[in-house]
C-alpha positions as CSV (number, residue, x, y, z in Angstrom):
1,X,-160.4,130.2,92.3
2,X,-163.5,130.6,90.3
3,X,-166.2,128.0,89.8
4,X,-165.2,127.5,86.1
5,X,-161.6,126.8,87.1
6,X,-162.8,124.3,89.8
7,X,-165.0,122.6,87.2
8,X,-162.0,122.3,84.9
9,X,-159.9,120.8,87.7
10,X,-162.7,118.3,88.4
11,X,-162.8,117.3,84.7
12,X,-159.0,116.6,85.0
13,X,-159.6,114.6,88.2
14,X,-162.1,112.5,86.3
15,X,-159.4,111.8,83.8
16,X,-157.1,110.6,86.6
17,X,-155.0,113.8,87.1
18,X,-153.7,113.6,90.7
19,X,-152.2,117.2,90.6
20,X,-155.7,118.6,89.9
21,X,-157.1,116.6,92.8
22,X,-154.3,118.0,95.1
23,X,-155.4,121.5,94.1
24,X,-159.0,120.8,95.0
25,X,-158.0,119.3,98.3
26,X,-155.9,122.4,99.0
27,X,-158.8,124.6,98.2
28,X,-161.4,122.9,100.5
29,X,-159.4,120.9,103.1
30,X,-159.4,123.6,105.9
31,X,-163.0,124.6,105.3
32,X,-164.2,121.0,105.4
33,X,-162.3,120.2,108.5
34,X,-163.8,123.3,110.2
35,X,-167.3,122.4,109.0
36,X,-166.9,118.8,110.3
37,X,-165.5,120.1,113.6
38,X,-168.5,122.4,114.0
39,X,-170.7,119.4,113.5
40,X,-168.9,116.8,115.6
41,X,-167.1,118.9,118.3
42,X,-164.1,116.6,117.9
43,X,-161.1,117.9,116.0
44,X,-159.5,114.4,115.4
45,X,-162.8,113.0,114.2
46,X,-163.2,116.1,111.9
47,X,-159.8,115.4,110.4
48,X,-160.6,111.7,110.0
49,X,-164.0,112.5,108.3
50,X,-162.4,115.1,106.0
51,X,-159.9,112.6,104.8
52,X,-162.7,110.2,104.1
53,X,-164.6,113.0,102.3
54,X,-161.7,113.6,100.0
55,X,-161.1,109.8,99.4
56,X,-164.8,109.7,98.3
57,X,-164.4,112.8,96.1
58,X,-161.5,111.1,94.3
59,X,-163.1,107.7,93.9
60,X,-166.5,109.1,93.1
61,X,-165.3,111.8,90.8
62,X,-166.9,110.0,87.8
63,X,-170.3,110.6,89.4
64,X,-169.9,114.4,89.7
65,X,-171.9,116.4,87.2
66,X,-171.4,120.2,87.0
67,X,-175.0,121.0,87.7
68,X,-174.2,122.4,91.1
69,X,-171.0,124.1,92.4
70,X,-168.2,121.7,93.2
71,X,-168.1,123.0,96.8
72,X,-171.7,122.0,97.3
73,X,-171.0,118.5,96.2
74,X,-168.0,118.2,98.5
75,X,-170.0,119.6,101.4
76,X,-172.8,117.1,100.7
77,X,-170.3,114.2,101.0
78,X,-168.9,115.6,104.2
79,X,-172.4,116.3,105.6
80,X,-173.5,112.7,104.9
81,X,-170.4,111.3,106.5
82,X,-170.9,113.5,109.6
83,X,-174.6,112.4,109.9
84,X,-173.6,108.8,109.8
85,X,-170.9,109.3,112.4
86,X,-173.2,111.2,114.7
87,X,-175.8,108.4,114.5
88,X,-173.2,105.8,115.2
89,X,-171.7,107.8,118.1
90,X,-175.1,108.2,119.7
91,X,-175.6,104.4,119.6
92,X,-172.2,103.6,120.9
93,X,-171.9,106.3,123.6
94,X,-175.4,106.1,125.1
95,X,-175.2,106.1,128.9
96,X,-178.1,106.6,131.2
97,X,-177.9,110.0,132.8
98,X,-178.3,108.6,136.3
99,X,-175.0,106.6,135.8
100,X,-173.1,109.8,135.1
101,X,-171.7,111.9,138.0
102,X,-172.3,115.5,137.0
103,X,-169.7,117.8,138.6
104,X,-170.1,120.3,135.9
105,X,-172.6,123.1,135.7
106,X,-173.8,125.1,132.8
107,X,-173.3,128.8,132.9
108,X,-170.5,131.2,132.1
109,X,-167.0,129.9,132.4
110,X,-164.9,132.4,134.3
111,X,-161.5,130.7,134.2
112,X,-160.2,133.3,131.8
113,X,-160.8,137.0,131.5
114,X,-160.6,136.8,127.7
115,X,-163.2,134.0,127.4
116,X,-166.6,134.9,128.8
117,X,-167.7,131.3,128.3
118,X,-169.7,132.1,125.2
119,X,-167.6,129.9,122.9
120,X,-167.9,126.9,125.3
121,X,-171.6,127.5,125.8
122,X,-172.1,127.8,122.0
123,X,-170.2,124.6,121.4
124,X,-172.4,122.8,124.0
125,X,-175.5,124.3,122.5
126,X,-174.5,123.2,119.0
127,X,-173.7,119.7,120.3
128,X,-177.1,119.6,121.9
129,X,-178.9,120.4,118.6
130,X,-180.2,117.6,116.5
131,X,-178.2,117.3,113.2
132,X,-181.4,118.3,111.3
133,X,-181.0,121.8,112.7
134,X,-177.2,121.8,113.4
135,X,-176.1,121.2,109.8
136,X,-178.2,123.9,108.2
137,X,-177.3,126.5,110.9
138,X,-173.6,125.8,110.5
139,X,-173.8,125.8,106.7
140,X,-175.6,129.2,106.8
141,X,-174.0,131.0,109.8
142,X,-170.5,129.6,109.8
143,X,-169.8,128.5,106.2
144,X,-171.9,131.3,104.6
145,X,-173.9,129.2,102.1
146,X,-177.2,130.6,100.8
147,X,-180.4,128.7,101.7
148,X,-180.7,127.5,98.1
149,X,-177.2,126.1,98.3
150,X,-177.9,124.4,101.6
151,X,-181.1,122.9,100.1
152,X,-178.9,121.3,97.4
153,X,-176.3,120.1,99.9
154,X,-178.7,118.4,102.3
155,X,-181.3,117.4,99.6
156,X,-184.1,119.2,101.3
157,X,-186.6,121.8,100.0
158,X,-185.6,125.5,100.5
159,X,-188.7,126.1,102.6
160,X,-187.7,123.3,105.0
161,X,-184.1,124.7,105.1
162,X,-185.4,128.1,106.0
163,X,-187.6,126.7,108.8
164,X,-184.7,124.5,110.2
165,X,-182.3,127.5,110.2
166,X,-184.9,129.6,112.0
167,X,-185.8,126.9,114.5
168,X,-182.1,126.0,115.1
169,X,-181.2,129.6,115.8
170,X,-184.2,130.0,118.2
171,X,-183.1,126.9,120.1
172,X,-179.5,128.1,120.2
173,X,-180.6,131.4,121.5
174,X,-182.7,129.8,124.2
175,X,-180.0,127.5,125.3
176,X,-177.4,130.3,125.4
177,X,-179.8,132.4,127.5
178,X,-180.3,129.5,129.9
179,X,-176.5,129.0,130.1
180,X,-176.1,132.7,130.9
181,X,-178.7,132.4,133.7
182,X,-176.8,129.4,135.1
183,X,-179.5,126.8,134.4
184,X,-178.2,123.3,133.8
185,X,-181.1,121.5,132.3
186,X,-181.5,123.5,129.1
187,X,-178.2,122.7,127.4
188,X,-178.4,119.0,127.9
189,X,-182.1,118.4,127.8
190,X,-183.5,115.7,125.5
191,X,-185.9,118.2,124.0
192,X,-183.1,120.1,122.4
193,X,-181.2,117.0,121.4
194,X,-184.3,115.6,119.7
195,X,-185.3,118.9,118.2
196,X,-188.6,119.1,120.1
197,X,-187.9,122.1,122.3
């Protein structure tokens, strides 16, 4: 579906056409769920946030202006919801580390010959990244958006987006190297979580 057709569908949604809205949801639903899953690491939460995203798309359709691609606008809504959820989750789920019994170690998972542990380690590394780095890296490397499009989605200058992508990739690389070496501290350290590593 080309951008012009998407814009026409959105114009119809603004006029109250539910069939046009259903087509937009069909076009973006799986991509938004995947994006939110990459951000939250929780599939059920990703589905819940994607539903909220499309509720907002429908009820805020009158605010949409065809200055940017429709997909960028939808990703902006999803990104903002995810940031709010991640902030809320951190406040609710904060537990002192000394109160947590740690029977798990970082490193390569060897339970399956097919899975070298890279996926699990990457998921942990992404979860450890601050949203300021996680969102641009996922938008660029998973969703395939350009740096200019990402700047529009997260309302940040392109230069800042480039720096955050570069910094985020560097932190991910370092965390994955530490996991491969079997070091525990790197993946869960506060420096990564707070983006100061």
